C-alpha positions in Angstrom: -87.7 111.6 -32.4 -91.1 110.4 -31.2 -91.2 108.9 -27.7 -92.9 105.6 -28.3 -92.3 104.3 -24.8 -95.2 106.1 -23.2 -97.7 103.8 -25.0 -95.8 100.8 -26.0 -96.3 98.4 -23.1 -98.9 96.4 -21.4 -97.1 96.6 -18.1 -93.5 96.6 -16.8 -92.6 93.4 -18.5 -93.5 94.8 -21.9 -91.3 97.8 -21.3 -88.2 95.6 -21.3 -89.4 94.0 -24.6 -91.0 96.7 -26.5 -90.6 100.2 -25.0 -87.1 100.9 -26.3 -87.6 99.0 -29.5 -90.2 97.1 -31.4 -89.0 93.6 -31.0 -89.6 91.4 -34.0 -90.6 87.8 -33.1 -91.0 85.1 -35.6 -90.9 87.3 -38.7 -89.6 85.0 -41.3 -91.0 83.8 -44.6 -94.4 83.6 -43.1 -94.8 87.3 -43.8 -92.0 87.6 -46.3 -90.5 90.7 -44.7 -86.9 91.5 -44.0 -87.0 93.3 -40.7 -84.2 94.8 -38.7 -83.6 93.7 -35.1 -85.3 96.9 -34.0 -87.5 99.6 -35.5 -86.6 103.0 -34.1 -89.2 105.7 -33.4 -87.9 107.6 -36.4 -89.0 104.8 -38.6 -92.6 105.2 -37.4 -92.6 108.6 -39.1 -92.2 106.8 -42.5 -95.6 105.7 -43.8 -93.8 103.2 -46.0 -93.1 100.9 -43.1 -96.7 100.8 -41.9 -97.3 97.4 -43.6 -94.1 96.0 -42.2 -95.1 97.0 -38.7 -98.5 95.4 -39.1 -96.8 92.2 -40.2 -94.7 92.3 -37.1 -97.8 92.5 -34.9 -99.4 89.6 -36.8 -96.2 87.5 -36.4 -96.1 88.1 -32.7 -99.8 87.2 -32.3 -99.6 84.0 -34.4 -96.4 82.8 -32.8 -97.8 83.4 -29.4 -101.2 81.9 -30.3 -99.6 78.6 -31.4 -97.9 78.2 -28.1 -101.0 79.4 -26.2 -103.0 76.6 -27.8 -100.4 74.1 -26.7 -100.5 75.5 -23.1 -104.3 75.5 -23.2 -104.3 71.8 -24.0 -102.9 71.2 -20.6 -105.5 73.5 -18.9 -108.1 71.4 -20.8 -106.8 68.1 -19.3 -105.5 66.7 -22.5 -102.3 65.4 -21.3 -100.6 63.4 -18.5 -97.0 64.5 -18.3 -94.0 62.5 -17.1 -92.0 64.7 -14.8 -88.3 65.2 -15.3 -88.4 64.5 -19.0 -87.5 66.9 -21.9 -88.6 70.1 -20.2 -92.0 71.3 -19.1 -95.1 70.2 -21.0 -98.5 71.7 -20.6 -99.4 71.4 -16.9 -101.1 73.5 -14.4 -99.3 76.7 -13.4 -100.9 79.9 -12.0 -98.6 82.2 -14.0 -98.2 82.1 -17.8 -94.8 81.4 -19.2 -92.7 84.5 -20.1 -90.0 85.0 -22.7 -89.9 84.8 -26.5 -92.3 82.2 -27.9 -91.2 79.0 -29.5 -87.5 79.4 -29.2 -86.9 75.7 -28.9 -88.8 72.4 -29.1 -90.0 72.6 -25.5 -90.9 76.3 -25.3 -94.1 77.2 -23.3 -93.6 80.9 -23.5 -96.4 82.9 -25.1 -97.5 85.8 -22.9 -94.7 88.1 -23.9 -95.4 87.7 -27.6 -98.9 88.9 -26.9 -97.8 91.8 -24.7 -95.3 93.0 -27.4 -98.1 92.8 -30.0 -100.4 94.7 -27.8 -97.8 97.4 -27.2 -96.8 97.6 -30.8 -100.4 97.7 -31.9 -101.4 100.7 -29.9 -98.4 102.7 -31.2 -98.7 101.6 -34.8 -102.5 102.2 -34.9 -102.0 105.8 -33.6 -99.1 106.3 -35.9 -100.9 105.1 -39.1 -104.0 107.0 -38.1 -101.9 110.1 -37.6 -100.6 110.2 -41.2 -103.1 112.9 -42.2 -101.1 114.7 -44.9 -99.4 111.7 -46.4 -100.8 109.2 -48.8 -100.7 105.8 -47.1 -101.7 103.0 -49.4 -104.5 100.9 -48.0 -104.5 103.0 -44.8 -108.0 101.9 -43.7 -107.2 98.2 -44.3 -104.0 98.5 -42.3 -105.9 100.1 -39.4 -108.7 97.5 -39.6 -106.2 94.6 -39.4 -104.2 96.2 -36.6 -107.4 96.7 -34.6 -108.4 93.0 -35.2 -105.1 91.6 -33.9 -105.2 94.0 -30.9 -108.7 92.6 -30.1 -107.5 89.0 -30.4 -104.8 89.7 -27.8 -107.1 91.5 -25.4 -109.7 88.8 -25.8 -107.2 86.2 -24.7 -106.3 88.2 -21.6 -110.0 88.9 -20.8 -111.0 85.3 -21.1 -108.1 83.6 -19.3 -106.5 86.0 -16.8 -107.8 87.4 -13.5 -106.7 90.9 -14.3 -104.8 93.0 -16.8 -103.2 96.4 -17.2 -102.5 98.7 -20.1 -99.6 101.2 -20.3 -99.0 101.3 -16.5 -102.6 102.0 -15.9 -104.9 100.6 -13.2 -105.7 97.0 -12.7 -108.5 95.9 -15.1 -110.9 93.1 -14.4 -111.4 90.4 -16.9 -114.7 92.0 -18.0 -113.1 95.4 -18.4 -110.4 93.9 -20.6 -113.1 92.2 -22.7 -114.9 95.5 -23.0 -111.7 97.1 -24.4 -111.3 94.2 -26.8 -114.8 94.8 -28.0 -114.0 98.4 -28.5 -111.2 97.4 -30.9 -113.7 95.3 -32.8 -115.7 98.5 -33.3 -112.6 100.0 -34.8 -112.3 97.0 -37.2 -115.8 97.6 -38.6 -115.3 101.4 -38.8 -112.1 101.0 -40.9 -113.7 98.2 -43.1 -116.3 100.8 -44.0 -113.6 103.4 -44.7 -111.8 100.9 -46.9 -114.9 100.6 -49.0 -116.0 97.2 -47.8 -114.8 93.8 -46.7 -111.5 92.3 -47.7 -109.3 89.2 -47.2 -106.3 89.1 -44.8 -103.3 87.9 -46.7 -99.6 87.7 -46.3 -96.8 85.9 -48.2 -97.8 82.7 -46.4 -101.3 82.7 -47.7 -104.7 83.8 -46.6 -105.3 84.1 -42.9 -109.0 84.8 -43.5 -111.0 85.3 -46.7 -113.2 87.9 -44.9 -112.0 90.3 -42.2 -115.7 91.0 -41.5 -116.4 87.4 -40.7 -113.3 87.2 -38.5 -114.3 90.3 -36.6 -117.9 89.1 -36.1 -116.6 85.8 -34.9 -114.2 87.4 -32.5 -116.9 89.7 -31.1 -119.1 86.6 -30.6 -116.3 85.0 -28.5 -115.9 88.3 -26.5 -119.6 88.7 -25.7 -119.9 84.9 -24.9 -117.1 85.2 -22.4 -118.8 88.1 -20.8 -122.0 86.1 -20.6 -123.9 88.3 -23.1 -125.2 85.2 -24.8 -127.8 87.1 -26.9 -125.3 89.5 -28.2 -122.7 86.7 -28.8 -125.3 84.7 -30.7 -126.3 87.7 -32.9 -122.6 88.2 -33.9 -122.1 84.4 -34.3 -125.0 84.3 -36.7 -123.2 86.6 -39.1 -120.4 84.0 -39.6 -121.5 81.6 -42.3 -121.3 77.8 -42.1 -117.9 76.5 -43.1 -116.0 79.8 -42.4 -112.6 79.5 -40.6 -110.0 82.2 -40.0 -106.5 80.8 -39.4 -103.3 81.2 -37.5 -100.9 80.2 -40.3 -98.0 77.9 -39.6 -94.8 76.8 -41.3 -92.1 74.3 -40.5 -89.3 75.3 -38.1 -89.2 77.0 -34.8 -91.0 80.4 -34.4 -93.5 79.5 -37.1 -94.4 75.9 -36.4 -97.5 74.4 -34.8 -95.9 73.6 -31.5 -98.8 71.2 -30.6 -97.9 69.0 -33.5 -94.2 69.3 -32.8 -94.3 68.5 -29.1 -96.9 65.8 -29.1 -95.8 63.4 -31.8 -96.8 65.1 -35.0 -94.5 66.1 -37.8 -91.7 67.5 -35.7 -90.2 64.2 -34.5 -89.9 65.5 -31.0 -90.4 62.9 -28.3 -93.3 64.0 -26.2 -93.2 64.0 -22.4 -97.0 63.9 -22.4 -99.6 61.6 -23.8 -103.3 61.9 -24.1 -105.2 61.8 -20.9 -107.2 58.7 -20.0 -109.8 58.0 -17.3 -109.4 59.3 -13.7 -109.5 56.3 -11.4 -108.8 55.3 -7.8 -105.8 53.1 -7.0 -106.6 49.5 -7.5 -104.9 46.1 -7.9 -103.9 47.0 -11.5 -101.9 50.0 -10.2 -103.8 52.5 -12.3 -103.3 56.1 -11.5 -105.2 57.7 -8.6 -106.0 61.0 -7.0 -104.2 61.4 -3.7 -106.3 64.4 -2.7 -109.5 65.6 -4.2 -110.3 68.7 -2.1 -113.6 70.5 -2.6 -115.0 73.3 -4.7 -113.7 76.6 -3.4 -117.1 78.3 -3.5 -119.7 75.6 -2.9 -117.5 73.7 -0.5 -118.9 70.5 -2.0 -116.4 67.7 -2.2 -115.6 66.3 -5.6 -116.6 62.8 -6.2 -114.0 60.0 -5.9 -113.2 59.0 -8.6 -113.7 62.2 -10.5 -116.2 61.7 -13.4 -113.7 62.4 -16.1 -112.9 60.0 -19.0 -110.1 61.9 -20.6 -110.0 61.9 -24.4 -109.6 58.2 -25.0 -112.2 56.1 -26.7 -114.9 58.8 -26.7 -118.1 57.7 -28.2 -121.8 58.5 -28.9 -124.7 56.1 -28.7 -127.4 55.5 -31.4 -129.4 58.6 -30.3 -126.3 60.9 -30.4 -125.8 60.9 -26.6 -122.2 61.7 -25.8 -122.6 62.2 -22.0 -124.9 60.2 -19.8 -127.3 61.6 -17.2 -124.7 61.3 -14.5 -122.3 63.5 -16.2 -120.0 60.8 -17.5 -118.8 61.1 -21.2 -119.5 57.9 -23.0 -116.6 55.7 -24.1 -116.2 52.5 -26.0 -114.0 51.3 -23.1 -116.9 51.2 -20.8 -115.8 54.0 -18.4 -119.5 54.8 -17.8 -120.6 53.1 -14.5 -122.5 49.9 -15.1 -125.5 51.2 -13.2 -126.2 53.8 -15.9 -129.0 52.7 -18.1 -129.6 55.8 -20.3 -127.5 54.6 -23.2 -129.4 53.5 -26.3 -128.0 51.0 -28.8 -124.4 50.5 -29.9 -121.6 53.0 -29.1 -119.7 54.5 -32.0 -116.3 56.1 -31.7 -116.3 59.9 -32.0 -114.2 60.7 -35.1 -113.3 64.2 -33.9 -110.7 62.9 -31.4 -107.9 61.7 -33.6 -105.2 59.6 -31.9 -102.6 57.0 -32.7 -100.1 54.9 -30.7 -96.7 56.5 -31.0 -93.5 57.3 -29.3 -93.5 59.5 -26.2 -90.8 60.1 -23.7 -92.6 57.6 -21.4 -92.8 54.9 -24.1 -95.4 54.1 -26.8 -98.8 55.6 -25.9 -101.7 57.6 -27.3 -100.6 60.8 -29.1 -102.7 63.3 -31.0 -103.3 63.3 -34.7 -105.3 66.5 -35.1 -102.2 68.4 -36.2 -99.9 65.9 -38.0 -97.4 68.4 -39.4 -95.5 71.4 -38.1 -97.2 73.5 -40.8 -100.7 72.6 -40.0 -102.7 75.8 -39.4 -104.7 76.4 -36.3 -108.3 77.7 -36.3 -108.6 81.2 -34.9 -112.2 81.9 -35.7 -114.3 78.8 -36.4 -117.9 78.5 -37.6 -118.3 75.5 -35.3 -117.7 77.6 -32.2 -120.2 80.1 -33.6 -123.0 77.5 -33.9 -122.3 76.3 -30.4 -122.5 79.9 -29.0 -125.9 80.2 -30.7 -126.9 76.9 -29.2 -126.1 78.1 -25.7 -128.0 81.3 -26.2 -131.0 79.3 -27.6 -130.9 77.0 -24.6 -132.9 73.7 -24.2 -135.0 74.0 -27.3 -135.4 72.7 -30.9 -133.4 75.7 -32.0 -130.6 74.9 -29.6 -130.2 71.3 -30.7 -130.4 72.2 -34.4 -127.2 74.3 -34.0 -125.5 71.3 -32.4 -126.7 69.0 -35.1 -125.4 71.3 -37.8 -121.9 71.0 -36.4 -122.2 67.2 -36.0 -123.5 66.7 -39.5 -120.4 68.5 -40.9 -118.1 66.3 -38.7 -119.8 63.0 -39.5 -121.0 62.5 -35.9 -124.4 60.9 -35.1 -127.1 63.5 -34.7 -129.1 64.1 -31.5 -132.3 62.1 -32.0 -135.0 60.1 -30.4 -135.7 60.2 -26.7 -132.4 61.9 -26.0 -133.3 64.7 -28.4 -136.5 65.3 -26.5 -134.7 65.2 -23.2 -132.1 67.9 -24.1 -134.7 70.1 -25.7 -136.8 70.1 -22.5 -134.2 69.7 -19.6 -131.9 72.7 -19.1 -129.3 70.8 -17.0 -129.1 67.9 -19.5 -128.8 70.4 -22.3 -125.9 72.1 -20.5 -124.1 68.8 -20.0 -124.5 68.0 -23.6 -123.2 71.3 -24.8 -120.2 71.3 -22.5 -119.2 67.9 -23.9 -119.9 69.1 -27.5 -117.5 72.1 -27.1 -114.9 69.7 -25.6 -115.0 67.5 -28.6 -115.9 69.8 -31.5 -113.2 72.4 -30.6 -110.6 69.9 -29.4 -107.1 71.3 -29.3 -108.1 74.7 -30.6 -107.6 76.5 -27.3 -111.3 77.1 -26.6 -112.4 74.5 -24.0 -110.2 76.2 -21.3 -112.6 79.2 -21.4 -115.6 76.8 -21.1 -114.0 75.2 -18.0 -113.6 78.6 -16.4 -117.2 79.6 -17.0 -118.5 76.1 -16.0 -116.1 75.4 -13.1 -118.9 74.3 -10.8 -119.3 71.3 -13.1 -115.8 70.8 -14.5 -113.1 69.6 -12.2 -109.8 71.5 -11.7 -107.0 70.1 -9.6 -106.8 73.2 -7.4 -103.2 72.4 -6.6 -103.7 68.8 -5.5 -104.2 65.5 -7.1 -101.1 63.8 -8.5 -101.3 60.6 -10.4 -98.8 58.1 -8.9 -97.5 54.7 -9.8 -94.4 52.8 -8.6 -92.3 53.9 -11.6 -93.0 57.6 -12.1 -95.2 60.5 -11.2 -97.5 62.0 -13.7 -99.3 65.2 -13.0 -103.0 65.6 -13.8 -103.4 68.8 -15.9 -105.8 71.6 -15.7 -106.2 75.1 -14.3 -108.4 78.1 -13.9 -107.5 81.7 -14.8 -103.9 82.8 -14.7 -101.9 85.6 -13.3 -99.5 88.1 -15.0 -95.8 87.7 -14.3 -94.9 89.0 -10.8 -93.0 92.1 -12.1 -96.2 93.4 -13.7 -97.5 93.7 -10.1 -94.2 94.9 -8.6 -93.4 97.8 -10.9 -96.8 99.3 -11.7 -97.5 101.9 -9.1 -101.3 101.4 -9.3 -101.2 98.0 -7.6 -98.9 95.4 -6.0 -98.3 91.7 -5.4 -101.1 91.7 -2.9 -103.5 92.3 -5.8 -102.7 89.1 -7.6 -105.9 87.2 -8.3 -108.1 90.0 -6.9 -109.9 90.3 -10.2 -111.1 86.7 -10.2 -114.2 85.3 -8.7 -113.2 82.8 -6.0 -114.1 79.7 -8.2 -111.9 81.0 -11.0 -108.7 82.0 -9.1 -105.6 80.1 -9.8 -104.0 78.0 -7.1 -100.7 79.2 -5.6 -99.1 80.9 -2.6 -100.4 84.4 -3.0 -102.8 86.5 -0.9 -105.9 85.8 -3.0 -105.3 82.1 -3.6 -108.1 79.8 -2.7 -105.5 77.0 -1.9 
């Protein structure tokens, strides 16, 4: 028998899940495969199961990604959550939730699905590649797809975690993890060439992407953007055509559903403990929520303003010149959250159509709930042309080219274009352009799990609670959401002989470290 355990883990936690067997998570009709509870190492010697093993990797990634997007919505300040109601909804935590993803209506577990997919992927890729004397149908296509989903997982860890480790190896920085992800994208392109050209990624559920080439170019753009290689990211982004989207496919029912829809008032009928975040304010006679402690930025030491200039996601608007954020950094809203002293708003305000809400039932009563995903089976963008254009905009900077990329996204979404004096301003003022682009990513990529990465890279402008700042009213406590990078589960640090618990957070810049009681915590 082959010893698959030597490669099949991302760290100690993965050993328990994937070293002895290849755990199958969420493999139902989405992939139309009938898999056993375990795939033995002997089965890996059978080329006939190669496609089944790839489907298992895809199922783990897609199940984990759905829950990851839900968890990211909390890190992106989407929700207020009532404590003590119906389990834990997305809220700040320094450690990602472990366990099998989407096992019940309140599951926040996603990291283990990614770790298992990473462990499986390394083994399966080597095994398929090693079938030298056996005819394996579509061998190059199987390898290309395996490499792509490995790159997706490693990109997630590189963008959102302080550190990572592979197969009991040394602690990797987030940049080192991104570099490994980029190496797997190289493998995607190599195998596409071996396959004779580009092809679609399909399963029994449908088409995940009509072009693996476009998906790989888009993923590379994300990886390079996260590593601050803006020119390289823009070059890859330019290869993804307007209108292209690669998907995480969903179905109804646990393990395959869009958990964001289920848990926040969509098609699942689950009462939500959270509702869409509104403005941050100080306590006043109306008993609105307030920040009990604001703290200061952990690097600059500058105190955050009180109240924090954050409008949430309610009543977001643009003015007649396309302005979405004023010169003081406040997003515009039809509710007038912008300070009265601001005079740089032109004409009437129009509601931004990209933030889709309705009043519906939450565990705290009727309130604003999302309507981006209205059914359990709504698919989630994995690679989106909108993000590609915004990566190109950031690389172009304050210029006519930079604003043209933004306007291309806005035109497709029916949002007022940048124009007039405001267009001139953001084409010539780098700071105002940066403010505009941050807000554009927040709105254009809403609930797609991408704004969290923006917050990490722009943390000097975007507020994180840093472990303080509860909202309080006489009836109940609601926690303000948000976070920075995250840590692996503690046992990843305890069992790996290359590092220990004292190394938690060591891979993060001070302004990106999660808050918690550990040696490298800024709190």
